[in-house]
N, C-alpha and C positions, 0 to 999 in steps of 0.2 A: 504494500500500500504506500502510495506516495505521501509526502508531507502535506500536500494540498488536500488529498482525499481524507487524511487523518484530521485535518483542521475542519473540513466540511462536516465530517461525521459527528463532531462534537456538538453541532447545532441540532441534531435530530434526537429528540427525547422519545425514541421508540426503538423497537428491535429491527433487525435486518429485514424480516418479512414485511413489516409495516412500511418500511422505507421503500422496498421494492414495489409494493402496491402503489404507494404515493408516486413514485417515479413513472409507473405505467400510466397513471391518471394524468400526469403532466404531459406526457407524450401524446396521449389521445386528445386532450384538450388543445394542444398545439396543432395537431392535424386538422381538427374540426374548425377551429377559429381562424387559422391562417389560410385555409384553402377553400372553404365554402364561399361561393360567390365568384370564383375564378371562371372566366369564360373558357369553354372547352368544346371541342367537336371531335368527330371520329378521327380526324387527321392528327390531333394532338393528345388524345386520351392516353396513349401508351407513354408518351413523354411525361405527362403529368403524373401518372402512376409512379414512374421511376424517379421523378424529381422529389415527390413526397417521400418515397422510401429513402433516398439518399440524404435528404434533409433530416430525417428522423435518425438515421444510422450514425450521424456525427454527434448526437446528443449522448450524455453520460449513461452508461450501463445498458445500452440497447444492444442486444445480442442478435436479433433479427427482426425484420418487418416485411410484411407483404400487404400491398395495397391493390385493390381491384375496384374499378369504377364500373357500375352497372351500365352497359351500353344500350339497354332497352329504352333509355330516356332520350336517346339521340334520334333526330329526324333529319330529313333533307331540308336544307336552307331554302326558305321561300324567297328571300332577297338579302341584300347586304346587311340589313339591320336585324336579321334573324339569327340568333345563336342561343346556346344553352349555357346556363351558369351551373356550376357544380353545387349540388345540395347534399345535405347529410344523408338523405335517402339513397343516394347513389354510391355511398362509400361502404366498402367491405374491407376491414383492416384487421390484421392479426399481428401482434408484436410480442416479443419476448424480452424481458428485462432480467438481467442477472447481476446480483450483488453477492459477492462471496459465494456461499453454497446455496443461495436461494434463487430460484427462477420463478418468475411470474409471467403467465400468459394472459394478455388482455386482448379483447376484441371489440370492434365496433361494427354493427350491422343494423340495417333497417329491419325492425320487427313489426311485421304487418299487424299482428293482434294489438300492438300498442300504438301503431301509427307513429313510430318514433325511431330515430337512429340511436339505438341503445349502445352505450359503452359499458363493458362489464369485464370482470375478472373470470376467466374460464379455467384457470388452473394455477396452483401454487405448489411448487416442488421443493 
């Protein structure tokens, strides 16, 4: 552990498991609030998925991330002013956070029964 990590750890009044869950929530909130509203179309959706993944991967403790954008929301453009903006309903994200020997798997996906893009912890190891 680096000196910087040791100093940061002193601020957290919780165990490693709770901190890993907290870190997962931070990453999910970042994805949602940074990217919802971005204009996107079928020609740019792959690039946007990879860009979101790369941006999350540079953050602390991220082990892996997978972003998929639901392409069923796209349609042919009617004219120059017609485009789709990314919404939370279009995001399907899975990420893994690892701190020491704790791994947290977090997900974000649209849950039809809730009519909501739900972020949740799907596993703690």
